[in-house]
Each structure stands twice: as C-alpha cells, then as structure tokens.
N, CA, C and O of each residue as an XYZ file, in Angstrom:
812
protein
N      25.438     42.198    -17.109
C      25.093     43.013    -18.273
C      26.383     43.367    -19.007
O      27.255     44.033    -18.450
N      26.501     42.927    -20.244
C      27.730     43.115    -21.010
C      27.610     44.205    -22.068
O      28.501     44.366    -22.901
N      26.509     44.952    -22.036
C      26.319     46.006    -23.026
C      25.017     45.832    -23.776
O      24.317     44.832    -23.616
N      24.703     46.815    -24.594
C      23.427     46.820    -25.313
C      23.404     45.774    -26.418
O      24.443     45.410    -26.968
N      22.212     45.301    -26.731
C      22.028     44.383    -27.840
C      22.603     43.003    -27.582
O      22.960     42.652    -26.457
N      22.683     42.232    -28.654
C      23.281     40.894    -28.577
C      24.782     41.039    -28.765
O      25.243     41.644    -29.733
N      25.545     40.473    -27.819
C      26.985     40.679    -27.840
C      27.739     39.362    -27.682
O      27.245     38.409    -27.079
N      28.929     39.336    -28.232
C      29.869     38.256    -27.976
C      30.806     38.742    -26.872
O      31.471     39.767    -27.029
N      30.862     38.016    -25.766
C      31.715     38.408    -24.655
C      32.934     37.496    -24.600
O      32.813     36.271    -24.588
N      34.101     38.110    -24.567
C      35.366     37.386    -24.518
C      35.957     37.563    -23.121
O      36.200     38.687    -22.683
N      36.185     36.462    -22.430
C      36.745     36.511    -21.084
C      38.254     36.292    -21.156
O      38.721     35.200    -21.481
N      39.003     37.341    -20.849
C      40.462     37.268    -20.879
C      40.995     36.889    -19.499
O      40.431     37.282    -18.478
N      42.078     36.128    -19.480
C      42.656     35.679    -18.210
C      43.654     36.699    -17.673
O      44.340     37.390    -18.426
N      43.712     36.770    -16.336
C      44.624     37.658    -15.661
C      43.883     38.762    -14.932
O      43.127     39.518    -15.543
N      44.100     38.858    -13.613
C      43.467     39.908    -12.820
C      44.328     40.178    -11.596
O      44.899     39.255    -11.014
N      44.420     41.458    -11.202
C      45.222     41.831    -10.050
C      44.429     41.772     -8.750
O      45.003     41.917     -7.671
N      43.123     41.562     -8.838
C      42.269     41.532     -7.660
C      41.945     40.094     -7.257
O      42.191     39.151     -8.009
N      41.391     39.949     -6.058
C      40.956     38.636     -5.569
C      39.645     38.823     -4.814
O      39.583     38.614     -3.602
N      38.611     39.212     -5.528
C      37.311     39.521     -4.923
C      36.722     38.273     -4.262
O      36.759     37.179     -4.826
N      36.185     38.457     -3.067
C      35.603     37.332     -2.334
C      34.449     36.707     -3.091
O      34.161     35.525     -2.902
N      33.779     37.471     -3.946
C      32.604     36.993     -4.676
C      32.882     36.782     -6.173
O      31.952     36.748     -6.979
N      34.137     36.643     -6.531
C      34.503     36.537     -7.953
C      33.650     35.502     -8.673
O      33.544     34.356     -8.236
N      33.042     35.920     -9.788
C      32.204     35.019    -10.588
C      33.030     34.151    -11.528
O      32.572     33.098    -11.971
N      34.245     34.592    -11.832
C      35.090     33.875    -12.793
C      36.476     33.635    -12.208
O      37.461     34.149    -12.740
N      36.575     32.868    -11.128
C      37.885     32.681    -10.484
C      38.924     32.033    -11.381
O      40.123     32.201    -11.160
N      38.482     31.296    -12.389
C      39.434     30.665    -13.300
C      40.157     31.690    -14.172
O      41.142     31.356    -14.830
N      39.674     32.940    -14.183
C      40.321     33.973    -15.002
C      41.305     34.828    -14.204
O      41.949     35.706    -14.779
N      41.438     34.597    -12.907
C      42.364     35.408    -12.101
C      43.814     35.109    -12.488
O      44.591     36.028    -12.742
N      44.170     33.846    -12.533
C      45.528     33.427    -12.887
C      45.716     33.578    -14.405
O      44.936     33.016    -15.174
N      46.742     34.332    -14.848
C      46.914     34.524    -16.290
C      47.344     33.278    -17.050
O      47.056     33.146    -18.240
N      48.031     32.362    -16.372
C      48.484     31.147    -17.062
C      47.337     30.144    -17.201
O      46.416     30.120    -16.385
N      47.409     29.331    -18.228
C      46.441     28.253    -18.391
C      46.657     27.214    -17.306
O      47.791     26.927    -16.923
N      45.563     26.655    -16.816
C      45.651     25.628    -15.799
C      44.699     24.484    -16.108
O      43.758     24.661    -16.881
N      44.927     23.301    -15.512
C      44.070     22.147    -15.787
C      42.775     22.196    -14.983
O      42.738     22.703    -13.862
N      41.715     21.658    -15.582
C      40.440     21.472    -14.886
C      39.964     20.048    -15.157
O      40.301     19.448    -16.178
N      39.175     19.522    -14.225
C      38.661     18.157    -14.360
C      37.147     18.187    -14.253
O      36.591     18.652    -13.257
N      36.476     17.679    -15.304
C      35.024     17.609    -15.336
C      34.594     16.175    -15.047
O      34.602     15.320    -15.932
N      34.219     15.927    -13.792
C      33.854     14.566    -13.386
C      32.705     14.011    -14.222
O      32.662     12.814    -14.507
N      31.765     14.888    -14.617
C      30.598     14.420    -15.373
C      30.951     13.954    -16.782
O      30.154     13.268    -17.422
N      32.133     14.317    -17.272
C      32.571     13.865    -18.594
C      33.439     12.616    -18.521
O      33.703     11.977    -19.540
N      33.878     12.273    -17.330
C      34.817     11.163    -17.166
C      34.102      9.819    -17.319
O      33.031      9.608    -16.751
N      34.711      8.909    -18.098
C      34.145      7.564    -18.289
C      34.984      6.501    -17.573
O      34.815      5.305    -17.812
N      35.884      6.943    -16.697
C      36.709      6.038    -15.897
C      37.481      5.030    -16.753
O      37.585      3.852    -16.411
N      38.015      5.520    -17.867
C      38.742      4.625    -18.768
C      40.149      4.324    -18.260
O      40.773      3.365    -18.713
N      40.656      5.127    -17.330
C      41.961      4.990    -16.682
C      43.158      5.330    -17.574
O      44.301      5.088    -17.186
N      42.912      5.882    -18.754
C      44.042      6.272    -19.605
C      44.894      7.343    -18.923
O      46.118      7.345    -19.052
N      44.241      8.252    -18.197
C      44.986      9.304    -17.500
C      45.793      8.719    -16.340
O      46.873      9.214    -16.020
N      45.274      7.683    -15.722
C      45.993      7.027    -14.629
C      47.273      6.393    -15.168
O      48.334      6.492    -14.551
N      47.162      5.746    -16.318
C      48.332      5.116    -16.940
C      49.362      6.163    -17.357
O      50.564      5.900    -17.335
N      48.882      7.366    -17.742
C      49.782      8.410    -18.228
C      50.335      9.279    -17.103
O      51.224     10.096    -17.337
N      49.822      9.113    -15.892
C      50.219      9.976    -14.771
C      51.699      9.826    -14.448
O      52.231      8.716    -14.410
N      52.351     10.949    -14.218
C      53.774     10.941    -13.867
C      54.007     11.384    -12.427
O      55.081     11.151    -11.873
N      53.000     12.026    -11.813
C      53.155     12.536    -10.449
C      51.909     12.222     -9.608
O      51.539     12.986     -8.717
N      51.276     11.090     -9.909
C      50.075     10.654     -9.187
C      48.948     11.675     -9.276
O      48.114     11.765     -8.375
N      48.924     12.447    -10.368
C      47.853     13.435    -10.532
C      46.517     12.785    -10.872
O      45.459     13.377    -10.657
N      46.568     11.575    -11.399
C      45.352     10.833    -11.717
C      45.433      9.462    -11.059
O      46.410      8.734    -11.234
N      44.405      9.122    -10.308
C      44.366      7.838     -9.603
C      42.993      7.205     -9.770
O      42.029      7.871    -10.146
N      42.917      5.920     -9.486
C      41.636      5.216     -9.545
C      41.391      4.549     -8.198
O      42.274      3.885     -7.655
N      40.169      4.732     -7.658
C      39.870      4.151     -6.348
C      39.417      2.697     -6.488
O      39.351      2.163     -7.595
N      39.112      2.075     -5.373
C      38.745      0.651     -5.362
C      37.456      0.375     -6.107
O      37.208     -0.757     -6.520
N      36.627      1.405     -6.284
C      35.369      1.234     -7.013
C      35.509      1.501     -8.501
O      34.527      1.463     -9.242
N      36.728      1.772     -8.932
C      36.965      1.997    -10.364
C      36.690      3.411    -10.828
O      36.554      3.649    -12.029
N      36.604      4.361     -9.897
C      36.361      5.762    -10.251
C      37.678      6.527    -10.303
O      38.515      6.415     -9.408
N      37.842      7.302    -11.363
C      39.056      8.091    -11.547
C      38.952      9.391    -10.764
O      37.899     10.026    -10.720
N      40.062      9.774    -10.148
C      40.166     11.048     -9.440
C      41.373     11.796     -9.995
O      42.455     11.226    -10.133
N      41.181     13.072    -10.313
C      42.266     13.880    -10.878
C      42.516     15.078     -9.972
O      41.608     15.860     -9.692
N      43.761     15.210     -9.518
C      44.159     16.306     -8.647
C      44.822     17.386     -9.497
O      46.000     17.286     -9.838
N      44.055     18.413     -9.831
C      44.565     19.460    -10.729
C      45.507     20.435    -10.030
O      46.015     21.362    -10.660
N      45.746     20.232     -8.725
C      46.695     21.102     -8.018
C      48.126     20.617     -8.140
O      49.046     21.302     -7.693
N      48.338     19.441     -8.742
C      49.693     18.907     -8.923
C      50.380     19.703    -10.032
O      50.046     19.551    -11.207
N      51.321     20.536     -9.664
C      51.928     21.472    -10.616
C      52.935     20.815    -11.563
O      53.124     21.287    -12.684
N      53.581     19.733    -11.125
C      54.650     19.144    -11.928
C      54.159     18.129    -12.959
O      54.952     17.589    -13.730
N      52.872     17.875    -12.973
C      52.330     16.901    -13.932
C      52.426     17.448    -15.358
O      52.456     18.660    -15.568
N      52.471     16.547    -16.321
C      52.474     16.939    -17.729
C      51.012     17.082    -18.166
O      50.428     16.154    -18.725
N      50.437     18.248    -17.904
C      49.009     18.436    -18.157
C      48.669     18.474    -19.641
O      47.563     18.103    -20.033
N      49.597     18.912    -20.456
C      49.339     18.889    -21.901
C      49.151     17.448    -22.362
O      48.250     17.154    -23.148
N      50.001     16.552    -21.872
C      49.868     15.138    -22.225
C      48.551     14.574    -21.710
O      47.897     13.791    -22.400
N      48.159     14.965    -20.508
C      46.902     14.473    -19.941
C      45.702     14.966    -20.744
O      44.771     14.206    -21.010
N      45.728     16.224    -21.121
C      44.631     16.774    -21.937
C      44.529     16.027    -23.262
O      43.435     15.697    -23.720
N      45.690     15.765    -23.873
C      45.695     15.056    -25.157
C      45.326     13.586    -25.011
O      44.853     12.969    -25.965
N      45.537     13.017    -23.819
C      45.225     11.604    -23.576
C      43.739     11.374    -23.349
O      43.194     10.358    -23.780
N      43.077     12.319    -22.671
C      41.675     12.133    -22.285
C      40.762     12.117    -23.513
O      40.741     13.091    -24.266
N      40.010     11.038    -23.733
C      39.190     10.931    -24.946
C      37.868     11.708    -24.893
O      37.220     11.893    -25.923
N      37.468     12.159    -23.709
C      36.157     12.803    -23.582
C      36.220     14.280    -23.241
O      35.180     14.936    -23.180
N      37.416     14.824    -23.017
C      37.540     16.221    -22.622
C      37.298     16.449    -21.146
O      37.093     17.584    -20.717
N      37.319     15.367    -20.353
C      37.137     15.511    -18.906
C      38.315     16.247    -18.273
O      38.150     16.955    -17.280
N      39.502     16.075    -18.852
C      40.669     16.846    -18.445
C      40.919     17.872    -19.542
O      41.110     17.515    -20.705
N      40.915     19.138    -19.168
C      41.053     20.212    -20.154
C      41.789     21.384    -19.526
O      42.074     21.383    -18.329
N      42.090     22.375    -20.336
C      42.662     23.615    -19.829
C      41.558     24.647    -19.643
O      40.542     24.611    -20.337
N      41.762     25.567    -18.702
C      40.743     26.559    -18.390
C      40.858     27.817    -19.251
O      40.554     28.924    -18.807
N      41.292     27.622    -20.458
C      41.393     28.730    -21.396
C      41.983     28.248    -22.704
O      42.430     27.108    -22.823
N      41.975     29.146    -23.692
C      42.523     28.840    -25.013
C      43.382     30.023    -25.446
O      42.989     31.176    -25.271
N      44.539     29.741    -26.002
C      45.397     30.816    -26.512
C      44.954     31.192    -27.933
O      44.756     30.331    -28.790
N      44.805     32.503    -28.155
C      44.455     33.015    -29.479
C      45.389     34.166    -29.847
O      45.835     34.915    -28.977
N      45.675     34.300    -31.112
C      46.305     35.516    -31.608
C      45.210     36.556    -31.787
O      44.024     36.229    -31.740
N      45.602     37.800    -31.990
C      44.614     38.852    -32.249
C      43.776     38.491    -33.473
O      42.550     38.604    -33.445
N      44.429     38.061    -34.536
C      43.719     37.743    -35.778
C      42.721     36.607    -35.577
O      41.607     36.656    -36.097
N      43.119     35.591    -34.828
C      42.221     34.456    -34.588
C      40.999     34.886    -33.800
O      39.878     34.496    -34.129
N      41.204     35.685    -32.762
C      40.091     36.105    -31.925
C      39.155     37.037    -32.684
O      37.936     36.921    -32.565
N      39.705     37.943    -33.447
C      38.882     38.849    -34.250
C      38.060     38.060    -35.259
O      36.885     38.358    -35.470
N      38.661     37.067    -35.876
C      37.939     36.236    -36.840
C      36.760     35.516    -36.187
O      35.675     35.448    -36.765
N      36.971     34.983    -34.989
C      35.888     34.294    -34.276
C      34.764     35.272    -33.945
O      33.588     34.960    -34.134
N      35.127     36.454    -33.452
C      34.118     37.450    -33.087
C      33.332     37.927    -34.305
O      32.126     38.158    -34.218
N      34.014     38.074    -35.437
C      33.348     38.550    -36.649
C      32.281     37.578    -37.149
O      31.340     37.990    -37.826
N      32.415     36.319    -36.829
C      31.428     35.328    -37.269
C      30.054     35.584    -36.652
O      29.038     35.145    -37.192
N      30.022     36.297    -35.516
C      28.758     36.546    -34.824
C      28.082     37.846    -35.243
O      26.999     38.159    -34.749
N      28.692     38.601    -36.133
C      28.162     39.927    -36.436
C      26.757     39.885    -37.009
O      26.032     40.876    -36.915
N      26.354     38.775    -37.596
C      24.994     38.659    -38.119
C      23.962     38.809    -37.004
O      22.818     39.181    -37.266
N      24.356     38.524    -35.766
C      23.447     38.625    -34.623
C      23.459     40.007    -33.963
O      22.543     40.331    -33.208
N      24.473     40.819    -34.234
C      24.669     42.051    -33.477
C      23.594     43.108    -33.725
O      23.224     43.839    -32.806
N      23.093     43.196    -34.948
C      22.110     44.220    -35.261
C      22.693     45.614    -35.105
O      23.893     45.821    -35.287
N      21.825     46.579    -34.762
C      22.259     47.966    -34.668
C      22.969     48.273    -33.355
O      23.761     49.213    -33.298
N      22.706     47.501    -32.293
C      23.238     47.842    -30.979
C      24.311     46.895    -30.456
O      25.132     47.291    -29.629
N      24.314     45.658    -30.923
C      25.211     44.652    -30.368
C      26.654     44.838    -30.773
O      27.012     45.796    -31.459
N      27.486     43.891    -30.328
C      28.904     43.967    -30.646
C      29.714     43.010    -29.806
O      29.234     41.938    -29.437
N      30.935     43.387    -29.502
C      31.866     42.536    -28.768
C      32.286     43.228    -27.474
O      32.636     44.408    -27.475
N      32.249     42.490    -26.381
C      32.670     42.998    -25.077
C      33.845     42.168    -24.567
O      33.780     40.939    -24.538
N      34.912     42.841    -24.168
C      36.036     42.165    -23.527
C      35.834     42.233    -22.023
O      35.677     43.311    -21.451
N      35.840     41.061    -21.389
C      35.633     40.963    -19.954
C      36.767     40.134    -19.377
O      37.827     40.016    -19.991
N      36.552     39.559    -18.203
C      37.623     38.767    -17.616
C      37.199     38.117    -16.315
O      36.043     37.750    -16.106
N      38.191     37.993    -15.456
C      39.493     38.617    -15.474
C      39.407     40.139    -15.641
O      38.391     40.777    -15.367
N      40.509     40.661    -16.095
C      40.657     42.098    -16.307
C      41.252     42.318    -17.686
O      42.440     42.069    -17.891
N      40.431     42.792    -18.657
C      40.956     42.955    -20.016
C      42.126     43.931    -20.107
O      42.963     43.815    -21.002
N      42.189     44.902    -19.175
C      43.297     45.848    -19.200
C      44.572     45.258    -18.616
O      45.612     45.917    -18.613
N      44.506     44.022    -18.121
C      45.696     43.298    -17.666
C      46.616     43.013    -18.850
O      47.831     42.890    -18.692
N      46.018     42.910    -20.040
C      46.779     42.687    -21.280
C      46.422     43.816    -22.251
O      45.744     43.577    -23.250
N      46.873     45.050    -21.965
C      46.394     46.210    -22.726
C      46.753     46.192    -24.203
O      45.944     46.612    -25.031
N      47.950     45.715    -24.560
C      48.333     45.713    -25.978
C      47.403     44.793    -26.764
O      46.948     45.139    -27.854
N      47.128     43.622    -26.203
C      46.253     42.653    -26.868
C      44.831     43.205    -26.961
O      44.214     43.163    -28.025
N      44.313     43.723    -25.848
C      42.946     44.243    -25.830
C      42.785     45.413    -26.798
O      41.792     45.495    -27.522
N      43.755     46.307    -26.808
C      43.675     47.462    -27.698
C      43.676     47.040    -29.156
O      42.922     47.584    -29.963
N      44.517     46.074    -29.498
C      44.609     45.634    -30.888
C      43.345     44.906    -31.324
O      42.878     45.099    -32.446
N      42.785     44.069    -30.448
C      41.534     43.383    -30.778
C      40.426     44.399    -31.023
O      39.712     44.313    -32.022
N      40.283     45.358    -30.119
C      39.221     46.357    -30.266
C      39.447     47.244    -31.488
O      38.497     47.616    -32.178
N      40.708     47.577    -31.750
C      41.003     48.398    -32.928
C      40.599     47.687    -34.210
O      40.007     48.294    -35.102
N      40.922     46.395    -34.301
C      40.566     45.622    -35.493
C      39.045     45.492    -35.637
O      38.516     45.577    -36.745
N      38.346     45.289    -34.522
C      36.890     45.167    -34.573
C      36.245     46.483    -34.981
O      35.335     46.497    -35.810
N      36.709     47.589    -34.406
C      36.166     48.893    -34.771
C      36.394     49.194    -36.245
O      35.522     49.746    -36.915
N      37.575     48.826    -36.748
C      37.879     49.060    -38.156
C      36.920     48.294    -39.061
O      36.699     48.672    -40.211
N      36.356     47.215    -38.528
C      35.398     46.404    -39.279
C      33.957     46.814    -38.982
O      33.014     46.142    -39.400
N      33.793     47.929    -38.252
C      32.461     48.450    -37.983
C      31.719     47.756    -36.854
O      30.494     47.853    -36.772
N      32.441     47.054    -35.978
C      31.812     46.329    -34.873
C      31.962     47.128    -33.582
O      33.060     47.561    -33.233
N      30.852     47.318    -32.881
C      30.828     48.028    -31.612
C      31.655     47.275    -30.572
O      31.577     46.051    -30.476
N      32.456     48.021    -29.788
C      33.331     47.389    -28.798
C      33.067     47.941    -27.402
O      32.683     49.098    -27.229
N      33.283     47.078    -26.414
C      33.130     47.478    -25.017
C      34.122     46.694    -24.167
O      34.570     45.615    -24.554
N      34.458     47.247    -23.007
C      35.271     46.518    -22.034
C      34.589     46.596    -20.675
O      33.929     47.580    -20.340
N      34.770     45.521    -19.901
C      34.363     45.492    -18.504
C      35.644     45.486    -17.684
O      36.455     44.570    -17.816
N      35.837     46.491    -16.842
C      37.100     46.644    -16.139
C      36.888     47.076    -14.698
O      35.947     47.807    -14.390
N      37.770     46.619    -13.818
C      37.778     47.074    -12.427
C      38.778     48.210    -12.242
O      38.897     48.757    -11.146
N      39.499     48.570    -13.308
C      40.444     49.691    -13.323
C      41.615     49.521    -12.361
O      42.249     50.508    -11.990
N      41.910     48.308    -11.958
C      43.053     48.058    -11.082
C      44.286     47.771    -11.927
O      44.852     46.679    -11.883
N      44.688     48.777    -12.698
C      45.814     48.649    -13.625
C      46.556     49.983    -13.677
O      46.092     50.991    -13.144
N      47.703     49.966    -14.321
C      48.422     51.216    -14.552
C      47.577     52.154    -15.424
O      46.862     51.701    -16.317
N      47.665     53.445    -15.161
C      46.898     54.412    -15.943
C      47.227     54.315    -17.429
O      46.349     54.464    -18.279
N      48.503     54.063    -17.735
C      48.905     53.967    -19.138
C      48.180     52.832    -19.855
O      47.847     52.946    -21.034
N      47.937     51.734    -19.133
C      47.226     50.597    -19.730
C      45.803     50.998    -20.097
O      45.316     50.670    -21.179
N      45.144     51.705    -19.194
C      43.789     52.161    -19.461
C      43.763     53.110    -20.663
O      42.923     52.974    -21.552
N      44.693     54.071    -20.679
C      44.707     55.063    -21.747
C      45.070     54.460    -23.096
O      44.714     55.010    -24.139
N      45.772     53.340    -23.083
C      46.115     52.675    -24.350
C      44.881     52.072    -25.011
O      44.761     52.077    -26.237
N      43.970     51.556    -24.202
C      42.813     50.845    -24.736
C      41.634     51.779    -25.030
O      40.872     51.535    -25.965
N      41.481     52.840    -24.242
C      40.299     53.710    -24.355
C      39.989     54.211    -25.769
O      38.815     54.243    -26.140
N      40.978     54.601    -26.574
C      40.639     55.104    -27.917
C      39.964     54.071    -28.822
O      39.402     54.423    -29.859
N      40.020     52.807    -28.428
C      39.533     51.749    -29.308
C      38.252     51.079    -28.793
O      37.838     50.046    -29.320
N      37.630     51.660    -27.773
C      36.387     51.083    -27.254
C      35.266     52.109    -27.323
O      35.481     53.306    -27.136
N      34.075     51.616    -27.595
C      32.900     52.484    -27.663
C      32.227     52.649    -26.303
O      31.565     53.657    -26.056
N      32.397     51.653    -25.414
C      31.754     51.697    -24.106
C      32.697     51.107    -23.057
O      33.413     50.140    -23.316
N      32.679     51.716    -21.862
C      33.459     51.211    -20.731
C      32.506     50.942    -19.574
O      31.775     51.832    -19.140
N      32.519     49.715    -19.083
C      31.778     49.367    -17.877
C      32.799     49.256    -16.755
O      33.493     48.247    -16.629
N      32.884     50.313    -15.932
C      33.868     50.354    -14.855
C      33.200     49.866    -13.572
O      32.214     50.440    -13.109
N      33.755     48.802    -13.014
C      33.180     48.153    -11.844
C      33.950     48.563    -10.593
O      34.977     47.965    -10.269
N      33.452     49.589     -9.884
C      34.055     50.000     -8.618
C      33.516     49.069     -7.546
O      32.338     49.134     -7.196
N      34.371     48.206     -7.026
C      33.921     47.150     -6.115
C      33.378     47.717     -4.805
O      32.233     47.457     -4.437
N      34.206     48.492     -4.104
C      33.817     49.076     -2.820
C      34.476     50.443     -2.680
O      35.638     50.619     -3.046
N      33.741     51.394     -2.156
C      34.272     52.746     -2.001
C      35.168     52.863     -0.767
O      36.178     53.566     -0.794
N      34.796     52.176      0.310
C      35.557     52.249      1.549
C      36.889     51.506      1.398
O      36.917     50.340      1.005
N      37.978     52.187      1.710
C      39.315     51.617      1.498
C      39.550     50.378      2.351
O      40.093     49.387      1.862
N      39.148     50.419      3.623
C      39.365     49.277      4.510
C      38.548     48.065      4.066
O      39.051     46.941      4.040
N      37.286     48.304      3.718
C      36.436     47.211      3.242
C      36.984     46.648      1.934
O      36.923     45.442      1.693
N      37.515     47.520      1.100
C      38.088     47.083     -0.179
C      39.274     46.155      0.067
O      39.385     45.104     -0.566
N      40.151     46.537      0.976
C      41.299     45.685      1.285
C      40.856     44.344      1.863
O      41.442     43.304      1.563
N      39.818     44.381      2.695
C      39.349     43.156      3.352
C      38.723     42.178      2.364
O      39.029     40.986      2.388
N      37.850     42.677      1.500
C      37.094     41.783      0.614
C      37.726     41.583     -0.763
O      37.437     40.606     -1.454
N      38.586     42.516     -1.148
C      39.182     42.457     -2.488
C      40.655     42.073     -2.434
O      41.213     41.590     -3.419
N      41.280     42.288     -1.283
C      42.687     41.951     -1.153
C      43.608     42.954     -1.803
O      44.744     42.626     -2.146
N      43.126     44.187     -1.979
C      43.894     45.181     -2.716
C      43.385     46.560     -2.341
O      42.190     46.741     -2.110
N      44.282     47.532     -2.280
C      43.884     48.913     -2.014
C      43.111     49.481     -3.213
O      43.305     49.036     -4.345
N      42.240     50.459     -2.962
C      41.446     50.999     -4.075
C      41.897     52.385     -4.525
O      41.210     53.015     -5.328
N      43.028     52.874     -4.031
C      43.491     54.209     -4.412
C      43.755     54.304     -5.916
O      43.355     55.273     -6.561
N      44.419     53.308     -6.461
C      44.704     53.312     -7.899
C      43.406     53.267     -8.707
O      43.274     53.946     -9.725
N      42.461     52.467     -8.246
C      41.180     52.334     -8.941
C      40.437     53.663     -8.961
O      39.931     54.079    -10.003
N      40.372     54.329     -7.812
C      39.680     55.616     -7.737
C      40.378     56.663     -8.605
O      39.717     57.485     -9.241
N      41.709     56.634     -8.631
C      42.452     57.559     -9.483
C      42.167     57.320    -10.955
O      41.991     58.266    -11.722
N      42.121     56.064    -11.343
C      41.823     55.733    -12.737
C      40.390     56.097    -13.103
O      40.117     56.530    -14.223
N      39.478     55.919    -12.154
C      38.079     56.269    -12.417
C      37.943     57.775    -12.657
O      37.227     58.208    -13.561
N      38.634     58.559    -11.841
C      38.603     60.013    -12.033
C      39.213     60.372    -13.372
O      38.687     61.224    -14.088
N      40.319     59.727    -13.717
C      40.970     60.000    -15.019
C      40.051     59.609    -16.167
O      39.976     60.310    -17.176
N      39.362     58.503    -16.014
C      38.432     58.044    -17.048
C      37.298     59.034    -17.250
O      36.971     59.389    -18.382
N      36.694     59.485    -16.142
C      35.526     60.349    -16.208
C      35.862     61.757    -16.706
O      34.978     62.488    -17.154
N      37.128     62.130    -16.629
C      37.528     63.453    -17.104
C      38.276     63.373    -18.435
O      38.797     64.379    -18.918
N      38.329     62.204    -19.015
C      39.048     62.019    -20.282
C      38.131     62.355    -21.460
O      36.914     62.429    -21.290
N      38.694     62.557    -22.639
C      37.860     62.824    -23.820
C      36.971     61.647    -24.200
O      36.059     61.791    -25.014
N      37.239     60.473    -23.607
C      36.483     59.270    -23.977
C      35.281     59.030    -23.078
O      34.526     58.083    -23.300
N      35.087     59.879    -22.056
C      33.976     59.698    -21.119
C      32.647     60.032    -21.796
O      31.593     59.940    -21.166
C-alpha cells in the first residue's frame, strides 16, 4: 500500500538494512548494477564478442550466459551492445527536475487523493534529493508521501518531513535480538526516530 488514491511510486536505491524478506533487493545497493534478462536474450553473441572479463559466454548449445557478478567488466559497453535490453542496469539516474517532470505527467490520474510516493530502498538514504523532489511536487499541488524504515540519521528524517504529506513508517521488528537476526541491524536508531516522528509537528 503506497498511499491513498492512484499514485506514482518512485523506488530510490540505497538502504542501510538487509531484511531477510526484502521485496526489492535490487534497491539495497546505491550504485547501479547490471542485470540479465534471459527471456529477452536472442543468443546473438554480441555480448560474448564484447566481453573483456568472460562476463558473457556461449555454451555448446548456442545459449548465452551472462555473469553479472563480474565487477571488472565494462557493463556500460555491454548494455549499449545488447540489441534487446537483455543486459541492462537495475536503475536509472535522474536529476530532481527530470524526476519531477516524469511524475507530473501522471497527475491526470491522481484525482483528489492520489499523488507521488517515494519508496525504495530507503528514500531517506538520499535526504537532500528526496526533500527537493517532494518540495517541487508540493509546490505544484501534488500530494507527497514516503515509505521509510527510519534507519537513518535523525537529521535526514527531519530534512524531508516538512515536504511530505504522509509518512509510512515500517517498523520491521520490535524485539532487538530478532531485529538483528532478520534485519542485520540494531533497531535502537529506528525506535528513536519513530518516537521523534510521532512527537514532531508533522505527526
């Protein structure tokens, strides 16, 4: 649930947590990384010819295999070489203006309740960017929301709060030991931020 009405949800990359049940694991790492869509591959072997570190190979049956864990490969070249988009990046870089422009195109669908929700990953991982996007959207009369696990510095949270209409705070687990086991991170900071959020003028 990303908020009331019809909404455009933007998934930002970067997260300090490692939840065992993460729905969007590609958003944990803030850097762009390569992905391979086997169903889009036509086994043309162009990526094999362009491979510099054996990241793309072809088996005896003529099927291409791409190892996206090879860090030293020139993935930009591979993405540009692939004619079908089978090799791609797991994200797109946008400026604030570009992202706001894309979101504004959907406002015809928002109606009285809809709007834009920043999710992730963790939108507060990039507080300056998130705050500026939400500020620009609000200035244009578009409802804003964030989905956050609150595992960030308090200052990051307080920077973004004035520019959002709704906060969906996802407290993963209350028990500290269980939180460390399943999330890989202590929850003291999260609980502190939740208390600060609930007692702030924006609650």
